[in-house]
C-alpha positions in Angstrom: -22.9 39.8 -77.5 -26.1 38.5 -76.0 -26.5 37.1 -72.5 -27.5 33.8 -74.0 -24.2 33.7 -76.0 -22.2 34.1 -72.8 -24.4 31.7 -70.9 -24.0 29.0 -73.6 -20.3 29.7 -73.8 -19.9 29.4 -70.1 -21.9 26.1 -70.1 -19.6 24.7 -72.8 -16.5 25.7 -71.0 -17.6 24.1 -67.7 -18.7 20.9 -69.5 -15.5 20.7 -71.5 -13.6 20.8 -68.2 -15.7 17.9 -67.0 -14.9 16.0 -70.1 -11.2 16.6 -69.6 -11.7 15.4 -66.0 -13.3 12.2 -67.3 -10.3 11.6 -69.5 -8.0 12.2 -66.6 -9.9 9.7 -64.5 -9.7 7.0 -67.1 -6.0 7.4 -68.0 -4.5 5.7 -64.9 -6.9 2.8 -65.2 -4.7 1.3 -67.9 -7.3 -1.4 -68.9 -11.1 -1.2 -68.4 -14.3 -3.1 -69.0 -17.3 -0.9 -69.7 -20.5 -2.3 -68.4 -22.4 -1.6 -71.6 -26.1 -1.5 -72.6 -25.9 0.4 -75.8 -27.7 3.4 -74.2 -26.2 6.9 -74.5 -24.6 6.9 -71.0 -22.5 3.7 -71.4 -22.0 4.4 -75.1 -20.4 7.8 -74.4 -18.3 6.3 -71.6 -17.1 3.6 -74.1 -16.3 6.2 -76.7 -14.2 8.3 -74.4 -12.5 5.1 -72.9 -11.6 4.0 -76.4 -10.2 7.5 -77.1 -8.0 7.5 -74.0 -7.0 3.8 -73.6 -7.2 2.6 -77.2 -7.3 -1.2 -77.5 -7.2 -1.7 -73.7 -11.0 -1.3 -73.6 -13.7 -4.0 -73.9 -17.5 -3.6 -73.7 -19.4 -6.2 -71.7 -23.1 -6.4 -72.1 -25.5 -8.7 -70.2 -28.4 -10.1 -72.2 -31.3 -11.8 -70.5 -35.1 -11.9 -70.8 -35.1 -8.4 -69.3 -33.4 -7.1 -72.4 -35.8 -5.4 -74.9 -36.2 -7.0 -78.3 -33.5 -5.8 -80.8 -31.4 -4.1 -78.1 -28.6 -6.6 -78.2 -28.0 -6.3 -82.0 -28.2 -2.5 -81.9 -25.7 -2.3 -79.0 -23.2 -4.6 -80.6 -23.3 -2.7 -83.9 -22.9 0.6 -82.0 -19.8 -0.8 -80.1 -18.3 -2.1 -83.3 -18.8 1.3 -85.0 -16.6 2.8 -82.2 -13.9 0.2 -82.8 -14.8 -1.9 -79.8 -16.0 -5.5 -79.8 -18.9 -6.2 -77.4 -18.6 -9.3 -75.2 -22.0 -10.8 -74.2 -22.6 -12.5 -70.9 -25.9 -14.1 -69.9 -26.7 -13.7 -66.2 -30.5 -14.2 -65.9 -32.1 -12.5 -62.8 -35.1 -14.7 -63.3 -33.0 -17.5 -61.9 -33.3 -15.7 -58.5 -36.7 -16.5 -56.8 -36.4 -13.4 -54.7 -36.1 -11.2 -57.9 -39.1 -12.9 -59.5 -41.1 -12.1 -56.4 -40.6 -8.5 -57.4 -40.1 -6.8 -54.0 -38.7 -3.3 -53.8 -35.1 -4.6 -53.7 -35.5 -6.2 -57.2 -33.0 -3.7 -58.7 -30.4 -4.4 -56.1 -30.7 -8.2 -56.6 -30.6 -7.8 -60.4 -27.6 -5.4 -60.4 -25.7 -7.6 -58.0 -26.1 -10.7 -60.2 -25.4 -8.9 -63.5 -22.3 -7.0 -62.4 -20.9 -10.1 -60.7 -21.1 -11.7 -64.1 -19.6 -8.7 -65.9 -16.7 -8.4 -63.4 -16.0 -12.2 -63.6 -15.8 -11.9 -67.4 -13.5 -9.0 -67.1 -11.2 -10.8 -64.7 -11.0 -13.7 -67.1 -9.3 -11.3 -69.5 -7.0 -9.9 -66.8 -9.1 -6.7 -66.4 -9.7 -5.5 -62.8 -11.3 -2.1 -63.6 -15.1 -2.3 -64.4 -16.8 1.0 -65.0 -20.4 1.9 -65.6 -22.4 4.8 -67.1 -24.0 6.2 -63.9 -24.0 10.0 -64.0 -24.7 12.9 -61.6 -28.4 13.1 -62.3 -28.8 9.4 -61.3 -27.6 10.3 -57.8 -30.7 12.4 -57.1 -33.0 9.5 -57.8 -33.8 6.4 -55.7 -31.7 3.7 -57.4 -31.2 0.7 -55.1 -28.9 -0.8 -57.7 -26.2 1.7 -56.8 -25.6 -0.3 -53.5 -24.6 -3.3 -55.6 -22.1 -1.3 -57.6 -20.5 0.0 -54.4 -20.3 -3.5 -52.9 -18.6 -4.8 -56.0 -16.2 -1.9 -56.4 -17.7 -0.7 -59.8 -16.6 2.9 -60.6 -18.8 5.5 -62.3 -16.5 7.9 -64.1 -19.2 10.1 -65.6 -20.5 10.8 -62.1 -17.0 11.2 -60.7 -16.3 13.8 -63.4 -19.5 15.7 -62.6 -21.3 15.0 -65.9 -25.1 15.1 -66.0 -27.6 13.7 -68.5 -27.9 16.8 -70.6 -24.1 17.0 -70.9 -23.8 13.3 -71.7 -26.3 13.7 -74.6 -24.6 16.9 -75.8 -21.2 15.3 -75.9 -22.6 12.1 -77.5 -24.0 14.2 -80.3 -20.8 16.2 -80.7 -18.7 13.0 -80.9 -21.2 11.2 -83.2 -21.9 8.4 -80.7 -24.5 6.1 -82.4 -27.0 6.2 -79.6 -26.8 9.9 -78.9 -30.5 10.5 -79.4 -31.8 7.1 -78.3 -34.5 7.4 -75.6 -33.6 5.9 -72.2 -34.7 2.3 -71.9 -34.6 0.7 -68.4 -34.9 -3.1 -68.2 -38.3 -4.6 -68.9 -38.8 -5.6 -65.2 -39.6 -1.9 -64.5 -42.8 -2.4 -66.5 -44.1 -4.9 -63.9 -45.8 -3.5 -60.7 -44.0 -4.4 -57.4 -45.3 -7.6 -55.8 -46.6 -8.9 -59.2 -44.4 -11.8 -60.2 -41.9 -11.2 -62.9 -42.4 -14.0 -65.5 -40.8 -14.6 -68.9 -44.3 -14.3 -70.5 -44.9 -10.9 -68.9 -41.5 -9.6 -70.0 -42.0 -10.8 -73.5 -45.5 -9.2 -73.7 -44.2 -5.7 -72.7 -41.2 -6.0 -74.9 -43.3 -6.9 -78.0 -45.9 -4.3 -77.2 -43.3 -1.5 -76.9 -41.7 -2.7 -80.2 -45.1 -2.4 -81.9 -45.6 1.1 -80.7 -42.1 2.1 -81.8 -42.7 0.6 -85.2 -45.8 2.8 -85.4 -43.6 5.8 -84.8 -43.8 6.5 -81.1 -40.2 6.9 -79.8 -40.7 7.4 -76.1 -43.0 4.7 -74.7 -43.6 2.4 -71.7 -46.1 -0.4 -71.7 -46.9 -1.3 -68.1 -48.2 -4.8 -67.4 -51.2 -4.9 -65.1 -52.2 -8.5 -65.5 -54.7 -8.5 -68.4 -54.3 -4.7 -69.0 -51.6 -2.8 -70.9 -51.2 0.7 -69.6 -49.5 2.8 -72.3 -47.4 5.8 -71.3 -46.4 8.2 -74.1 -45.6 11.9 -74.0 -48.9 14.0 -74.1 -48.0 15.3 -77.6 -48.3 11.7 -78.9 -51.8 11.2 -77.4 -53.5 12.2 -80.7 -51.4 9.9 -82.7 -52.2 7.0 -80.4 -55.9 7.8 -80.7 -55.7 8.0 -84.4 -54.0 4.6 -84.5 -56.2 3.1 -81.7 -57.7 0.3 -83.8 -54.3 -0.9 -84.9 -52.8 -0.5 -81.4 -55.6 -2.4 -79.7 -55.6 -5.2 -82.3 -51.9 -5.8 -82.2 -51.6 -5.6 -78.4 -54.5 -8.0 -78.0 -52.8 -10.3 -80.4 -49.8 -10.2 -78.0 -52.0 -11.4 -75.2 -53.5 -8.3 -73.5 -57.3 -8.2 -72.9 -57.5 -4.4 -72.2 -55.5 -1.5 -73.6 -55.4 1.8 -71.9 -53.5 5.1 -72.3 -52.3 6.8 -69.1 -53.4 10.5 -69.2 -50.5 11.5 -67.0 -48.3 10.7 -70.0 -44.8 9.2 -70.2 -42.7 9.4 -67.0 -39.9 7.3 -65.6 -40.7 5.6 -62.3 -44.4 5.4 -62.5 -44.4 1.9 -60.9 -42.8 3.5 -57.8 -45.5 6.1 -57.4 -47.6 3.8 -55.3 -44.6 3.5 -52.9 -43.8 7.2 -52.8 -40.5 6.5 -54.6 -39.0 8.4 -57.4 -37.2 6.1 -59.8 -37.3 3.0 -61.9 -34.2 1.4 -60.7 
């Protein structure tokens, strides 16, 4: 047998142990509400929670102007395909003037408001345990929103079980979770530079612009809103496709309201809005 065979087998054994640990963490909770976005992390957590706890699981999703176009419908359908009905709450971070001012604590303020709404909806149904899809790899990044989760007593079983992003995706594929290969999609506020006001119009513009590019076949994309300019981030291997489609891309993004359209030659990367602050992550 090759060294690669034994290495892969060892990886699977370790990961399976972590998955068993996840099941063991969930079992004593009895009833849980999964803070759900439809992304692969919360979707895998929902899938395993349903397996372990059966009908004692609900998915609660917050929908606001920060939610990308089409995301709500996709998430609801994915939850239903796993036998769980998704409950929608509508806490709007734009109601908080401090959030709109877009300081470096925006994620904390947003998470605090959203998870308070999710926890309240769970309590109305007699559920005290609210869990979210934070995993081990998230802990190595600068994510101020984690402070809000700690303050509210939200648990993160994927992280507690030691599961990282690669393992989450691998198990999601293995278990046929609908969003297994869905690219990560942080909230639309992460497309707005710090200290530039977050407005409904700006959020709508970046949401529509990213939808255009995805319809044109670009799966991993961020459109950063710099006033009149759209700064497009795609993986370097998609540069040629963007250039080939440049007339269509420019025309459609100008129709949305941008005056200038630029492609970032550094390519797609999470957290580029934090680079000017010397920070690492989008949340």
